[in-house]
Rosetta silent file (secondary structure, phi, psi, omega in degrees, C-alpha in Angstrom):
SEQUENCE: MLNLDASNPVIMDCQFRLNTSDGNGSGMYNDNSSPHVIRCLFSGNSMGGNSGAGMYNKESSPTVEDCEFVGNNAGVGGGMANDNSAALFC
SCORE:     score description
SCORE:     0.000 S_00000001
   1 L     0.000  133.227 -179.275   44.527  132.394  183.111 S_00000001
   2 E  -118.398  121.988  179.025   46.338  135.659  183.919 S_00000001
   3 E  -117.997  117.340 -178.638   49.756  135.568  185.617 S_00000001
   4 E  -115.075  152.255  161.963   51.121  138.981  186.606 S_00000001
   5 L    45.220   67.931  175.399   54.183  140.474  188.277 S_00000001
   6 L    61.913   31.681  170.004   56.470  137.463  189.027 S_00000001
   7 L   -87.556  127.633 -172.541   53.709  134.919  189.734 S_00000001
   8 L  -127.795   67.563 -178.131   55.233  131.665  188.832 S_00000001
   9 L   -74.812  159.457  171.013   52.643  128.892  189.273 S_00000001
  10 E  -103.341  121.086  179.828   53.009  125.263  188.347 S_00000001
  11 E  -118.236  120.606 -174.458   50.119  124.135  186.176 S_00000001
  12 E  -124.778  142.428  170.014   49.687  120.460  185.462 S_00000001
  13 L    51.373   50.634 -178.949   47.211  118.384  183.362 S_00000001
  14 L  -119.260  161.764  176.593   44.905  121.242  182.511 S_00000001
  15 E  -120.656  130.799  174.661   42.953  122.158  179.404 S_00000001
  16 E  -114.681   94.979 -171.651   42.649  125.698  178.054 S_00000001
  17 E  -127.550  139.188  172.688   39.830  125.174  175.456 S_00000001
  18 L    51.797   39.142  173.443   37.473  127.366  173.529 S_00000001
  19 L   -91.116  148.043  178.577   38.398  130.593  175.198 S_00000001
  20 E  -128.652  150.814 -176.811   37.839  133.941  173.352 S_00000001
  21 E  -155.433  151.102  172.585   39.335  137.348  173.997 S_00000001
  22 L   -92.838  -15.003 -177.810   39.553  140.848  172.472 S_00000001
  23 L  -106.787 -152.413 -177.181   43.061  141.250  173.888 S_00000001
  24 L   -90.512  157.121  172.611   46.087  138.968  173.876 S_00000001
  25 L    63.125   65.967 -177.598   46.291  135.450  175.291 S_00000001
  26 L   -58.803  -44.415 -176.761   42.825  133.845  175.348 S_00000001
  27 L   -83.117  -52.549 -177.382   44.020  130.738  177.100 S_00000001
  28 E  -141.795  126.863  178.549   46.973  132.066  179.132 S_00000001
  29 E  -119.950  120.919 -178.761   48.511  135.557  179.465 S_00000001
  30 E  -113.962  117.749  175.774   51.835  135.833  181.239 S_00000001
  31 E  -123.408  106.714 -179.720   53.206  139.297  182.111 S_00000001
  32 L    64.134   39.819 -179.120   56.601  139.390  183.878 S_00000001
  33 L  -137.916  157.901 -174.099   55.920  135.788  185.028 S_00000001
  34 L  -135.995   71.545  179.516   57.510  132.385  184.496 S_00000001
  35 L   -70.726  160.083  174.494   54.916  129.598  184.965 S_00000001
  36 E  -113.925  109.789 -167.244   55.834  125.969  184.602 S_00000001
  37 E  -108.959  115.920 -170.180   53.165  124.454  182.376 S_00000001
  38 E  -123.422  127.634  171.236   53.139  120.525  182.298 S_00000001
  39 L    50.822   46.579  177.241   51.005  118.239  180.148 S_00000001
  40 L  -110.546  155.139  178.559   48.382  120.861  179.258 S_00000001
  41 E  -112.869  128.484  174.572   46.258  121.255  176.158 S_00000001
  42 E  -114.988  106.676 -168.127   45.626  124.641  174.513 S_00000001
  43 E  -142.349  131.042  174.767   42.911  124.018  171.922 S_00000001
  44 L    68.436   18.545  176.673   40.367  126.029  169.988 S_00000001
  45 L   -76.211  142.062 -177.624   41.232  129.372  171.628 S_00000001
  46 E  -148.646  161.030  177.415   40.574  132.425  169.490 S_00000001
  47 E  -157.398  161.062  179.943   40.720  136.129  169.268 S_00000001
  48 L   -92.527  104.126  169.061   40.133  138.904  166.828 S_00000001
  49 L    75.772   -9.774  179.956   43.376  140.206  165.308 S_00000001
  50 L   -90.754 -162.738 -170.416   45.644  140.100  168.421 S_00000001
  51 E  -113.393  148.489  164.409   48.464  137.754  169.421 S_00000001
  52 L    68.892   63.283 -179.878   48.825  134.352  171.178 S_00000001
  53 L   -63.765  -34.433  178.316   45.361  132.783  171.366 S_00000001
  54 L   -77.333  -56.464 -176.725   46.750  129.778  173.265 S_00000001
  55 E  -148.998  134.605  174.716   49.399  131.564  175.251 S_00000001
  56 E  -120.137  127.998 -177.696   50.772  135.093  175.203 S_00000001
  57 E  -118.972  119.647  176.860   54.041  135.967  176.940 S_00000001
  58 E  -119.815  119.518  179.761   55.143  139.546  177.665 S_00000001
  59 L    47.895   49.751 -177.218   58.592  139.830  179.437 S_00000001
  60 L  -138.943  159.362 -178.734   58.116  136.282  180.652 S_00000001
  61 L  -132.843   72.369  178.073   59.977  132.982  180.523 S_00000001
  62 L   -71.530  149.243  164.455   57.543  130.119  180.816 S_00000001
  63 E   -99.145  121.794 -170.330   58.556  126.570  180.849 S_00000001
  64 E  -119.002  108.605 -173.575   56.327  124.476  178.616 S_00000001
  65 E  -114.355  119.235  168.333   56.669  120.697  179.118 S_00000001
  66 L    58.598   39.305  178.084   54.865  118.026  177.117 S_00000001
  67 L  -103.072  153.083  176.493   51.980  120.455  176.072 S_00000001
  68 E  -114.128  140.211  175.212   49.858  120.491  172.916 S_00000001
  69 E  -122.400  111.476 -173.773   48.757  123.614  171.005 S_00000001
  70 E  -136.812  126.315  170.498   46.012  122.638  168.471 S_00000001
  71 L    63.233   32.733  175.654   43.593  124.729  166.413 S_00000001
  72 L   -90.870  150.583 -170.496   44.159  128.124  168.083 S_00000001
  73 E  -136.094  120.152  179.358   43.424  131.245  165.993 S_00000001
  74 L  -150.708  164.250  177.903   44.869  134.729  166.310 S_00000001
  75 L   -62.606  -37.610  177.922   46.152  137.496  164.012 S_00000001
  76 E  -134.922  135.744  176.700   49.727  136.640  165.088 S_00000001
  77 L    56.872   68.836 -176.813   50.906  133.465  166.839 S_00000001
  78 L   -56.863  -47.902 -179.291   47.711  131.445  167.081 S_00000001
  79 L   -72.855  -57.640 -172.251   49.314  128.838  169.456 S_00000001
  80 E  -148.692  139.823  167.248   51.854  131.145  171.287 S_00000001
  81 E  -127.353  146.444 -178.434   53.201  134.653  170.839 S_00000001
  82 E  -123.308  123.770  178.263   56.258  136.066  172.659 S_00000001
  83 E  -117.525  104.428  179.756   56.842  139.756  173.224 S_00000001
  84 L    58.356   43.976 -176.306   60.393  140.301  174.698 S_00000001
  85 L  -140.669  157.852  178.670   60.044  136.713  176.026 S_00000001
  86 L  -136.868  104.050  178.296   61.728  133.316  175.718 S_00000001
  87 L   -84.291  142.823  175.798   59.703  130.161  176.309 S_00000001
  88 E  -105.579  119.940  179.175   61.604  126.955  177.176 S_00000001
  89 E  -104.763  128.448  174.578   60.119  123.837  175.647 S_00000001
  90 L  -137.659    0.000    0.000   60.962  120.448  177.080 S_00000001
């Protein structure tokens, strides 16, 4: 899932599983966006050498509520990577 330029969706009860990418954020990539992610699973996402296989945040402030990050694989931040970002976990 790609969220760009102040898109701020509410995502509930979703699974981001077994996604692959050559860039950042195989499961979810947020660029200047602040999604509210509730009860979601990020599992088995992978990428070669880049960051945030589960979720990658660039200049973003996602709210992550009751989510699981399991078995994601990346060069940096397998579950989540933040670039000039601050994720809020509740």
